[in-house]
Backbone and ligand atoms as CSV (ligand in chain L), in Angstrom:
chain,resi,resn,atom,element,x,y,z
A,1,MET,N,N,-3.588,-11.708,14.792
A,1,MET,CA,C,-2.542,-11.741,13.800
A,1,MET,C,C,-2.783,-10.492,13.138
A,2,LYS,N,N,-1.874,-9.757,12.733
A,2,LYS,CA,C,-1.870,-8.454,12.120
A,2,LYS,C,C,-1.261,-8.575,10.607
A,3,MET,N,N,-1.413,-7.539,9.733
A,3,MET,CA,C,-0.640,-7.557,8.499
A,3,MET,C,C,0.132,-6.141,8.676
A,4,VAL,N,N,1.346,-6.101,8.091
A,4,VAL,CA,C,2.030,-4.869,7.970
A,4,VAL,C,C,2.409,-4.706,6.632
A,5,SER,N,N,2.786,-3.386,6.029
A,5,SER,CA,C,3.237,-3.221,4.701
A,5,SER,C,C,4.747,-3.798,4.843
A,6,ALA,N,N,5.127,-4.454,3.876
A,6,ALA,CA,C,6.453,-5.217,4.111
A,6,ALA,C,C,7.534,-4.228,4.156
A,7,CYS,N,N,7.495,-3.005,3.560
A,7,CYS,CA,C,8.612,-2.084,3.798
A,7,CYS,C,C,8.692,-1.490,5.094
A,8,LEU,N,N,7.741,-1.580,5.910
A,8,LEU,CA,C,7.647,-1.197,7.341
A,8,LEU,C,C,8.339,-2.069,8.079
A,9,ALA,N,N,8.363,-3.439,7.789
A,9,ALA,CA,C,8.992,-4.470,8.508
A,9,ALA,C,C,10.519,-4.451,8.174
A,10,GLY,N,N,11.046,-3.584,7.435
A,10,GLY,CA,C,12.523,-3.392,7.067
A,10,GLY,C,C,12.812,-4.169,5.868
A,11,ILE,N,N,11.820,-4.721,5.068
A,11,ILE,CA,C,12.037,-5.285,3.694
A,11,ILE,C,C,12.244,-4.399,2.677
A,12,PRO,N,N,13.404,-4.339,1.858
A,12,PRO,CA,C,13.691,-3.222,0.847
A,12,PRO,C,C,12.812,-3.557,-0.411
A,13,CYS,N,N,11.608,-3.226,-0.291
A,13,CYS,CA,C,10.664,-3.585,-1.445
A,13,CYS,C,C,10.081,-2.265,-2.079
A,14,ARG,N,N,10.597,-1.052,-1.622
A,14,ARG,CA,C,9.995,0.107,-2.144
A,14,ARG,C,C,10.515,0.348,-3.421
A,15,TYR,N,N,9.865,1.234,-4.264
A,15,TYR,CA,C,10.237,1.290,-5.696
A,15,TYR,C,C,11.731,1.763,-5.859
A,16,ASP,N,N,12.246,2.374,-4.793
A,16,ASP,CA,C,13.627,2.835,-5.011
A,16,ASP,C,C,14.509,1.534,-4.499
A,17,GLY,N,N,14.010,0.531,-4.187
A,17,GLY,CA,C,14.763,-0.465,-3.560
A,17,GLY,C,C,15.226,-0.358,-1.881
A,18,ALA,N,N,14.646,0.480,-1.324
A,18,ALA,CA,C,14.820,0.961,0.111
A,18,ALA,C,C,13.695,0.407,1.057
A,19,HIS,N,N,13.774,0.610,2.080
A,19,HIS,CA,C,12.630,0.279,3.069
A,19,HIS,C,C,12.409,1.476,3.976
A,20,LYS,N,N,11.202,1.252,4.721
A,20,LYS,CA,C,10.858,2.469,5.753
A,20,LYS,C,C,10.712,1.707,6.981
A,21,GLU,N,N,11.725,1.026,7.568
A,21,GLU,CA,C,11.570,0.288,8.621
A,21,GLU,C,C,11.008,0.912,9.933
A,22,ASN,N,N,10.122,0.407,10.576
A,22,ASN,CA,C,9.444,0.937,11.756
A,22,ASN,C,C,9.689,-0.241,12.933
A,23,GLU,N,N,10.426,0.091,13.725
A,23,GLU,CA,C,11.210,-0.730,14.638
A,23,GLU,C,C,10.034,-1.470,15.311
A,24,THR,N,N,8.869,-0.978,15.871
A,24,THR,CA,C,7.762,-1.708,16.597
A,24,THR,C,C,7.100,-2.670,15.608
A,25,LEU,N,N,6.915,-2.309,14.376
A,25,LEU,CA,C,6.300,-3.080,13.523
A,25,LEU,C,C,7.160,-4.367,12.945
A,26,LYS,N,N,8.434,-3.989,12.831
A,26,LYS,CA,C,9.414,-4.886,12.495
A,26,LYS,C,C,9.403,-6.027,13.536
A,27,LYS,N,N,9.208,-5.658,14.874
A,27,LYS,CA,C,9.115,-6.615,15.829
A,27,LYS,C,C,8.033,-7.499,15.976
A,28,LEU,N,N,7.156,-6.853,15.578
A,28,LEU,CA,C,5.579,-7.573,15.437
A,28,LEU,C,C,5.815,-8.911,14.403
A,29,VAL,N,N,6.625,-8.472,13.328
A,29,VAL,CA,C,6.700,-9.426,12.385
A,29,VAL,C,C,7.798,-10.582,12.829
A,30,GLU,N,N,8.724,-10.162,13.568
A,30,GLU,CA,C,9.805,-11.025,14.078
A,30,GLU,C,C,9.217,-12.077,15.107
A,31,SER,N,N,8.324,-11.426,15.899
A,31,SER,CA,C,7.877,-12.237,16.992
A,31,SER,C,C,6.752,-13.096,16.543
A,32,GLY,N,N,6.276,-13.020,15.286
A,32,GLY,CA,C,5.059,-14.028,14.656
A,32,GLY,C,C,3.616,-13.477,14.643
A,33,ALA,N,N,3.614,-12.195,15.358
A,33,ALA,CA,C,2.311,-11.622,15.743
A,33,ALA,C,C,1.798,-10.849,14.345
A,34,ALA,N,N,2.598,-10.635,13.468
A,34,ALA,CA,C,2.163,-9.960,12.130
A,34,ALA,C,C,2.918,-10.764,10.964
A,35,ILE,N,N,2.232,-10.625,9.786
A,35,ILE,CA,C,2.952,-11.161,8.652
A,35,ILE,C,C,3.080,-9.752,7.777
A,36,SER,N,N,4.078,-9.783,6.836
A,36,SER,CA,C,4.308,-8.570,6.022
A,36,SER,C,C,4.067,-8.858,4.719
A,37,LEU,N,N,3.409,-8.133,3.809
A,37,LEU,CA,C,2.950,-8.238,2.518
A,37,LEU,C,C,3.330,-6.969,1.874
A,38,CYS,N,N,3.840,-7.012,0.486
A,38,CYS,CA,C,3.927,-5.731,-0.284
A,38,CYS,C,C,2.988,-5.901,-1.616
A,39,PRO,N,N,1.953,-5.195,-1.571
A,39,PRO,CA,C,1.179,-5.464,-2.633
A,39,PRO,C,C,1.612,-5.232,-4.265
A,40,GLU,N,N,2.577,-4.318,-4.201
A,40,GLU,CA,C,3.231,-3.966,-5.517
A,40,GLU,C,C,3.843,-5.107,-6.047
A,41,MET,N,N,4.721,-5.702,-5.067
A,41,MET,CA,C,5.313,-7.079,-5.654
A,41,MET,C,C,4.394,-8.256,-5.814
A,42,LEU,N,N,3.386,-8.348,-4.875
A,42,LEU,CA,C,2.450,-9.274,-5.263
A,42,LEU,C,C,1.790,-9.085,-6.414
A,43,GLY,N,N,1.506,-7.846,-7.176
A,43,GLY,CA,C,1.042,-7.625,-8.379
A,43,GLY,C,C,1.891,-8.029,-9.400
A,44,GLY,N,N,3.153,-8.241,-9.036
A,44,GLY,CA,C,4.191,-8.499,-10.275
A,44,GLY,C,C,5.252,-7.458,-10.508
A,45,LEU,N,N,5.110,-6.626,-9.861
A,45,LEU,CA,C,6.346,-5.389,-10.010
A,45,LEU,C,C,7.596,-5.932,-9.502
A,46,PRO,N,N,8.803,-5.408,-10.264
A,46,PRO,CA,C,10.107,-5.712,-9.659
A,46,PRO,C,C,10.469,-4.779,-8.635
A,47,THR,N,N,11.356,-4.916,-7.997
A,47,THR,CA,C,12.154,-3.893,-7.088
A,47,THR,C,C,13.473,-3.661,-7.528
A,48,PRO,N,N,14.035,-2.655,-7.991
A,48,PRO,CA,C,13.446,-1.241,-8.052
A,48,PRO,C,C,12.394,-1.325,-9.122
A,49,ARG,N,N,11.532,-0.142,-9.187
A,49,ARG,CA,C,10.609,-0.097,-10.268
A,49,ARG,C,C,10.463,1.390,-10.306
A,50,ASN,N,N,9.958,1.962,-11.538
A,50,ASN,CA,C,9.501,3.235,-11.537
A,50,ASN,C,C,8.521,3.698,-10.595
A,51,PRO,N,N,8.447,4.937,-9.865
A,51,PRO,CA,C,7.621,5.401,-9.050
A,51,PRO,C,C,6.312,5.620,-9.809
A,52,ALA,N,N,5.292,5.460,-9.148
A,52,ALA,CA,C,3.946,5.816,-9.694
A,52,ALA,C,C,2.957,6.266,-8.863
A,53,GLU,N,N,2.103,7.150,-9.414
A,53,GLU,CA,C,1.044,7.931,-8.636
A,53,GLU,C,C,-0.265,7.745,-9.361
A,54,ILE,N,N,-1.198,7.977,-8.405
A,54,ILE,CA,C,-2.689,7.948,-8.883
A,54,ILE,C,C,-3.076,9.321,-9.491
A,55,VAL,N,N,-3.625,9.279,-10.785
A,55,VAL,CA,C,-3.970,10.522,-11.577
A,55,VAL,C,C,-5.464,10.306,-11.809
A,56,GLY,N,N,-6.047,11.476,-11.361
A,56,GLY,CA,C,-7.405,11.537,-11.525
A,56,GLY,C,C,-8.411,11.291,-10.188
A,57,GLY,N,N,-7.706,11.022,-9.328
A,57,GLY,CA,C,-8.464,10.742,-7.975
A,57,GLY,C,C,-7.664,9.875,-7.117
A,58,ASP,N,N,-8.317,9.007,-6.233
A,58,ASP,CA,C,-7.374,8.147,-5.415
A,58,ASP,C,C,-7.812,6.529,-5.603
A,59,GLY,N,N,-7.421,5.894,-4.661
A,59,GLY,CA,C,-7.626,4.391,-5.081
A,59,GLY,C,C,-9.190,3.891,-5.095
A,60,LYS,N,N,-9.981,4.777,-4.525
A,60,LYS,CA,C,-11.392,4.377,-4.696
A,60,LYS,C,C,-11.718,4.822,-6.033
A,61,ASP,N,N,-11.378,5.824,-6.462
A,61,ASP,CA,C,-11.662,6.104,-7.945
A,61,ASP,C,C,-11.057,5.260,-8.967
A,62,VAL,N,N,-9.822,4.630,-8.505
A,62,VAL,CA,C,-9.210,3.622,-9.421
A,62,VAL,C,C,-10.283,2.492,-9.673
A,63,TRP,N,N,-10.850,2.018,-8.510
A,63,TRP,CA,C,-11.795,0.938,-8.615
A,63,TRP,C,C,-13.119,1.256,-9.223
A,64,SER,N,N,-13.378,2.479,-9.232
A,64,SER,CA,C,-14.760,2.906,-9.903
A,64,SER,C,C,-14.346,3.364,-11.399
A,65,GLY,N,N,-13.185,3.200,-11.739
A,65,GLY,CA,C,-12.835,3.473,-13.148
A,65,GLY,C,C,-12.683,4.833,-13.583
A,66,THR,N,N,-12.588,5.815,-12.628
A,66,THR,CA,C,-12.309,7.200,-13.032
A,66,THR,C,C,-10.979,7.656,-12.675
A,67,ALA,N,N,-9.975,6.928,-12.155
A,67,ALA,CA,C,-8.616,7.322,-12.063
A,67,ALA,C,C,-7.714,5.985,-12.423
A,68,LYS,N,N,-6.393,6.473,-12.720
A,68,LYS,CA,C,-5.673,5.391,-13.118
A,68,LYS,C,C,-4.189,5.663,-12.331
A,69,VAL,N,N,-3.520,4.565,-12.265
A,69,VAL,CA,C,-2.061,4.603,-11.887
A,69,VAL,C,C,-0.993,4.600,-12.898
A,70,VAL,N,N,-0.280,5.577,-12.937
A,70,VAL,CA,C,0.708,5.931,-13.915
A,70,VAL,C,C,2.007,6.031,-13.349
A,71,ASP,N,N,3.085,5.408,-14.108
A,71,ASP,CA,C,4.486,5.707,-13.683
A,71,ASP,C,C,4.987,7.070,-14.078
A,72,ASN,N,N,6.277,7.156,-13.656
A,72,ASN,CA,C,6.839,8.647,-13.873
A,72,ASN,C,C,7.354,8.638,-15.391
A,73,LEU,N,N,7.113,7.624,-16.044
A,73,LEU,CA,C,7.524,7.735,-17.517
A,73,LEU,C,C,6.020,7.658,-18.503
A,74,GLY,N,N,5.053,7.594,-17.716
A,74,GLY,CA,C,3.800,7.885,-18.397
A,74,GLY,C,C,3.100,6.479,-18.672
A,75,ALA,N,N,3.874,5.483,-18.239
A,75,ALA,CA,C,3.049,4.116,-18.581
A,75,ALA,C,C,1.909,3.901,-17.574
A,76,ASP,N,N,0.770,3.142,-17.992
A,76,ASP,CA,C,-0.377,3.056,-17.263
A,76,ASP,C,C,-0.315,1.640,-16.473
A,77,VAL,N,N,-0.108,1.686,-15.259
A,77,VAL,CA,C,0.212,0.556,-14.484
A,77,VAL,C,C,-0.910,0.085,-13.545
A,78,THR,N,N,-2.184,0.572,-13.997
A,78,THR,CA,C,-3.423,0.537,-13.106
A,78,THR,C,C,-3.604,-1.120,-12.811
A,79,GLU,N,N,-3.665,-1.917,-13.717
A,79,GLU,CA,C,-3.917,-3.167,-13.753
A,79,GLU,C,C,-3.004,-4.026,-12.739
A,80,ILE,N,N,-1.676,-3.913,-12.827
A,80,ILE,CA,C,-0.847,-4.373,-11.897
A,80,ILE,C,C,-0.983,-4.003,-10.510
A,81,TYR,N,N,-1.441,-2.739,-10.449
A,81,TYR,CA,C,-1.714,-2.209,-8.868
A,81,TYR,C,C,-2.934,-2.932,-8.302
A,82,LYS,N,N,-3.932,-3.111,-9.211
A,82,LYS,CA,C,-5.281,-3.728,-8.926
A,82,LYS,C,C,-4.908,-5.117,-8.519
A,83,GLU,N,N,-4.048,-5.680,-9.322
A,83,GLU,CA,C,-3.719,-7.429,-9.145
A,83,GLU,C,C,-3.047,-7.387,-7.736
A,84,GLY,N,N,-2.197,-6.590,-7.313
A,84,GLY,CA,C,-1.587,-6.483,-6.111
A,84,GLY,C,C,-2.652,-6.510,-4.946
A,85,ALA,N,N,-3.527,-5.574,-5.154
A,85,ALA,CA,C,-4.580,-5.379,-4.067
A,85,ALA,C,C,-5.474,-6.669,-4.099
A,86,ARG,N,N,-5.891,-7.430,-5.125
A,86,ARG,CA,C,-6.387,-8.620,-5.037
A,86,ARG,C,C,-5.845,-9.594,-4.300
A,87,LYS,N,N,-4.558,-9.808,-4.679
A,87,LYS,CA,C,-3.707,-11.002,-4.000
A,87,LYS,C,C,-3.508,-10.519,-2.471
A,88,THR,N,N,-3.443,-9.337,-2.210
A,88,THR,CA,C,-3.222,-8.932,-0.833
A,88,THR,C,C,-4.587,-9.381,-0.094
A,89,LEU,N,N,-5.752,-9.145,-0.531
A,89,LEU,CA,C,-7.042,-9.547,0.111
A,89,LEU,C,C,-7.101,-11.169,0.269
A,90,GLU,N,N,-6.623,-11.651,-0.822
A,90,GLU,CA,C,-6.763,-13.200,-0.829
A,90,GLU,C,C,-5.937,-13.669,0.253
A,91,GLN,N,N,-4.648,-13.311,0.472
A,91,GLN,CA,C,-3.902,-13.633,1.647
A,91,GLN,C,C,-4.395,-13.481,2.849
A,92,LEU,N,N,-4.817,-12.189,3.154
A,92,LEU,CA,C,-5.445,-11.654,4.409
A,92,LEU,C,C,-6.692,-12.654,4.641
A,93,ARG,N,N,-7.637,-13.096,3.643
A,93,ARG,CA,C,-8.729,-13.773,3.911
A,93,ARG,C,C,-8.207,-15.382,4.314
A,94,GLU,N,N,-7.297,-15.758,3.534
A,94,GLU,CA,C,-6.682,-17.131,3.800
A,94,GLU,C,C,-6.339,-17.251,5.409
A,95,LEU,N,N,-5.629,-16.088,5.791
A,95,LEU,CA,C,-5.179,-16.201,7.110
A,95,LEU,C,C,-6.138,-15.623,8.273
A,96,GLY,N,N,-7.250,-15.130,7.873
A,96,GLY,CA,C,-8.309,-14.560,8.706
A,96,GLY,C,C,-7.727,-13.271,9.361
A,97,ILE,N,N,-6.786,-12.477,8.701
A,97,ILE,CA,C,-6.346,-11.236,9.195
A,97,ILE,C,C,-7.293,-10.067,9.117
A,98,GLU,N,N,-7.479,-9.334,10.091
A,98,GLU,CA,C,-8.394,-7.961,10.046
A,98,GLU,C,C,-7.690,-6.941,10.573
A,99,GLN,N,N,-6.633,-6.936,11.283
A,99,GLN,CA,C,-5.883,-5.773,11.607
A,99,GLN,C,C,-4.667,-5.384,10.718
A,100,ILE,N,N,-4.881,-4.229,9.995
A,100,ILE,CA,C,-4.112,-4.074,8.910
A,100,ILE,C,C,-3.535,-2.703,9.103
A,101,ILE,N,N,-2.033,-2.678,8.915
A,101,ILE,CA,C,-1.246,-1.374,9.254
A,101,ILE,C,C,-0.428,-1.148,7.842
A,102,LEU,N,N,-0.851,-0.064,7.192
A,102,LEU,CA,C,-0.248,0.332,5.829
A,102,LEU,C,C,0.611,1.564,5.830
A,103,LYS,N,N,1.550,1.464,4.945
A,103,LYS,CA,C,2.587,2.737,4.781
A,103,LYS,C,C,1.872,3.897,4.311
A,104,GLU,N,N,1.608,4.909,5.083
A,104,GLU,CA,C,1.050,6.063,4.509
A,104,GLU,C,C,1.783,6.620,3.177
A,105,LYS,N,N,1.202,7.339,2.480
A,105,LYS,CA,C,1.516,7.944,1.168
A,105,LYS,C,C,1.739,7.217,-0.155
A,106,SER,N,N,1.673,5.998,0.043
A,106,SER,CA,C,1.905,4.994,-0.927
A,106,SER,C,C,0.745,4.909,-2.036
A,107,PRO,N,N,0.974,4.757,-3.242
A,107,PRO,CA,C,-0.144,4.722,-4.247
A,107,PRO,C,C,-0.825,3.369,-4.005
A,108,SER,N,N,-0.338,2.459,-3.282
A,108,SER,CA,C,-0.836,1.330,-3.001
A,108,SER,C,C,-1.532,1.288,-1.588
A,109,CYS,N,N,-0.614,1.525,-0.613
A,109,CYS,CA,C,-0.880,1.434,0.751
A,109,CYS,C,C,-1.345,2.491,1.513
A,110,GLY,N,N,-1.151,3.678,0.861
A,110,GLY,CA,C,-1.814,4.993,1.655
A,110,GLY,C,C,-3.133,4.805,2.136
A,111,ALA,N,N,-3.164,5.171,3.605
A,111,ALA,CA,C,-4.545,4.947,4.162
A,111,ALA,C,C,-5.270,6.185,4.316
A,112,CYS,N,N,-4.390,7.445,4.301
A,112,CYS,CA,C,-5.003,8.756,4.412
A,112,CYS,C,C,-4.744,9.573,3.344
A,113,GLN,N,N,-3.418,9.532,2.980
A,113,GLN,CA,C,-2.731,10.287,2.228
A,113,GLN,C,C,-1.896,9.786,0.951
A,114,ILE,N,N,-2.047,10.351,-0.180
A,114,ILE,CA,C,-1.160,9.907,-1.350
A,114,ILE,C,C,-0.679,11.007,-2.007
A,115,TYR,N,N,0.427,10.893,-2.817
A,115,TYR,CA,C,0.970,12.017,-3.725
A,115,TYR,C,C,-0.325,12.280,-4.833
A,116,ASP,N,N,-0.242,13.624,-5.258
A,116,ASP,CA,C,-1.385,14.220,-6.072
A,116,ASP,C,C,-1.382,13.845,-7.449
A,117,GLY,N,N,-0.417,13.013,-7.897
A,117,GLY,CA,C,-0.577,12.607,-9.279
A,117,GLY,C,C,0.550,13.404,-10.236
A,118,THR,N,N,1.003,14.319,-9.682
A,118,THR,CA,C,1.714,15.328,-10.735
A,118,THR,C,C,3.381,15.199,-10.442
A,119,PHE,N,N,3.793,14.363,-9.624
A,119,PHE,CA,C,5.102,13.988,-9.386
A,119,PHE,C,C,5.954,14.978,-8.810
A,120,SER,N,N,5.246,15.908,-8.050
A,120,SER,CA,C,5.797,17.062,-7.766
A,120,SER,C,C,6.173,17.153,-6.225
A,121,GLY,N,N,5.828,15.918,-5.597
A,121,GLY,CA,C,5.950,15.802,-4.056
A,121,GLY,C,C,4.831,16.421,-3.152
A,122,GLU,N,N,3.756,16.747,-4.031
A,122,GLU,CA,C,2.545,17.440,-3.241
A,122,GLU,C,C,1.737,16.169,-2.889
A,123,LEU,N,N,1.319,16.300,-1.625
A,123,LEU,CA,C,0.274,15.190,-1.011
A,123,LEU,C,C,-1.331,15.817,-1.169
A,124,LYS,N,N,-2.157,14.634,-1.202
A,124,LYS,CA,C,-3.488,15.102,-1.130
A,124,LYS,C,C,-4.197,14.068,-0.251
A,125,LYS,N,N,-5.443,14.292,0.220
A,125,LYS,CA,C,-6.082,13.303,1.012
A,125,LYS,C,C,-6.659,12.143,0.165
A,126,GLY,N,N,-6.656,11.088,0.497
A,126,GLY,CA,C,-7.106,9.996,-0.432
A,126,GLY,C,C,-6.319,8.486,0.175
A,127,VAL,N,N,-6.763,7.592,-0.344
A,127,VAL,CA,C,-6.284,6.107,-0.087
A,127,VAL,C,C,-5.676,5.541,-1.366
A,128,GLY,N,N,-4.635,4.628,-1.231
A,128,GLY,CA,C,-3.970,3.911,-2.248
A,128,GLY,C,C,-4.816,2.940,-2.794
A,129,VAL,N,N,-4.532,2.228,-3.802
A,129,VAL,CA,C,-5.155,1.219,-4.565
A,129,VAL,C,C,-5.717,-0.001,-3.647
A,130,THR,N,N,-4.664,-0.537,-3.025
A,130,THR,CA,C,-4.885,-1.594,-2.098
A,130,THR,C,C,-5.727,-1.236,-0.945
A,131,ALA,N,N,-5.320,-0.148,-0.314
A,131,ALA,CA,C,-6.167,0.287,0.968
A,131,ALA,C,C,-7.781,0.551,0.685
A,132,ALA,N,N,-7.948,1.098,-0.538
A,132,ALA,CA,C,-9.318,1.383,-1.013
A,132,ALA,C,C,-9.906,-0.040,-1.175
A,133,TYR,N,N,-9.241,-1.089,-1.857
A,133,TYR,CA,C,-9.803,-2.331,-2.139
A,133,TYR,C,C,-10.262,-3.150,-0.811
A,134,LEU,N,N,-9.360,-3.151,0.208
A,134,LEU,CA,C,-9.550,-3.833,1.569
A,134,LEU,C,C,-10.727,-3.126,2.119
A,135,GLN,N,N,-10.728,-1.707,2.123
A,135,GLN,CA,C,-12.023,-0.959,2.739
A,135,GLN,C,C,-13.362,-1.395,2.116
A,136,LEU,N,N,-13.271,-1.487,0.598
A,136,LEU,CA,C,-14.352,-1.824,-0.143
A,136,LEU,C,C,-14.826,-3.080,0.154
A,137,HIS,N,N,-14.106,-3.996,0.775
A,137,HIS,CA,C,-14.382,-5.380,1.216
A,137,HIS,C,C,-14.500,-5.486,2.622
A,138,GLY,N,N,-14.851,-4.426,3.382
A,138,GLY,CA,C,-15.273,-4.498,4.678
A,138,GLY,C,C,-14.025,-4.329,5.802
A,139,LEU,N,N,-12.850,-4.312,5.202
A,139,LEU,CA,C,-11.741,-4.263,6.229
A,139,LEU,C,C,-11.336,-2.884,6.457
A,140,SER,N,N,-10.999,-2.719,7.793
A,140,SER,CA,C,-10.515,-1.312,8.064
A,140,SER,C,C,-8.952,-1.292,8.169
A,141,VAL,N,N,-8.319,-0.161,7.588
A,141,VAL,CA,C,-6.814,-0.008,7.690
A,141,VAL,C,C,-6.525,1.033,8.409
A,142,VAL,N,N,-5.347,0.945,9.112
A,142,VAL,CA,C,-4.572,2.210,9.626
A,142,VAL,C,C,-3.382,2.317,9.112
A,143,SER,N,N,-2.861,3.706,9.021
A,143,SER,CA,C,-1.609,3.816,8.545
A,143,SER,C,C,-0.524,3.715,9.696
A,144,ASP,N,N,0.801,3.599,9.099
A,144,ASP,CA,C,1.874,3.336,10.226
A,144,ASP,C,C,1.879,4.803,11.155
A,145,GLU,N,N,1.419,5.897,10.551
A,145,GLU,CA,C,1.546,7.194,11.360
A,145,GLU,C,C,0.304,7.193,12.441
A,146,GLN,N,N,-0.791,6.545,11.999
A,146,GLN,CA,C,-1.922,6.499,12.972
A,146,GLN,C,C,-1.477,5.460,14.162
A,147,PHE,N,N,-0.908,4.264,13.578
A,147,PHE,CA,C,-0.544,3.297,14.679
A,147,PHE,C,C,0.277,3.830,15.709
A,148,SER,N,N,1.272,4.480,15.212
A,148,SER,CA,C,2.506,4.994,16.062
A,148,SER,C,C,1.752,5.935,17.110
A,149,SER,N,N,0.931,6.872,16.521
A,149,SER,CA,C,0.350,7.808,17.382
A,149,SER,C,C,-0.686,7.304,18.572
A,150,GLU,N,N,-1.187,6.100,18.065
A,150,GLU,CA,C,-2.023,5.499,19.260
A,150,GLU,C,C,-1.197,4.758,20.463
A,151,LYS,N,N,0.135,4.747,20.107
A,151,LYS,CA,C,0.846,4.022,21.139
A,151,LYS,C,C,1.173,5.015,22.327
L,1,SF4,FE1,FE,5.572,-0.705,0.903
L,1,SF4,FE2,FE,3.097,-1.041,0.278
L,1,SF4,FE3,FE,5.013,0.239,-1.250
L,1,SF4,FE4,FE,5.079,-2.329,-0.988
L,1,SF4,S1,S,3.429,-1.365,-1.977
L,1,SF4,S2,S,6.722,-0.830,-0.737
L,1,SF4,S3,S,4.575,-2.615,1.053
L,1,SF4,S4,S,4.208,0.943,0.732
């Protein structure tokens, strides 16, 4: 059993109410070989919602307390993002899932790259808050882009 970011399975749970469907990953969910989760919605955020970026580092720095998640209006949403990560791990553990495919560039799900915290569209190397949390708990994550290039 695998877990994929819900927006990759075609669920319109992105901040802008859209999805980022990946046909292969959607089929995995439809066939029952994977489940889909959206950490930001698990944390309690609505869809649509304000876009957010990590300021001061990446997801690992959020967990060490040196970075925070801020939305485009300046609201600190760090605790909501952390709660979504905790709930995601809880569900993965309940189901014994260790194969995890996350949406690249997201402040929650990014596995290699995230936006740089300036809302300018610039990317930087780093992981999202949920990706970091799962890694800190011994799970390995791959991005949708890595998963596709492995095929
Ligand atoms: Fe997709 Fe993850 Fe963002 Fe939810 S938190 S919309 S699953 S990238």
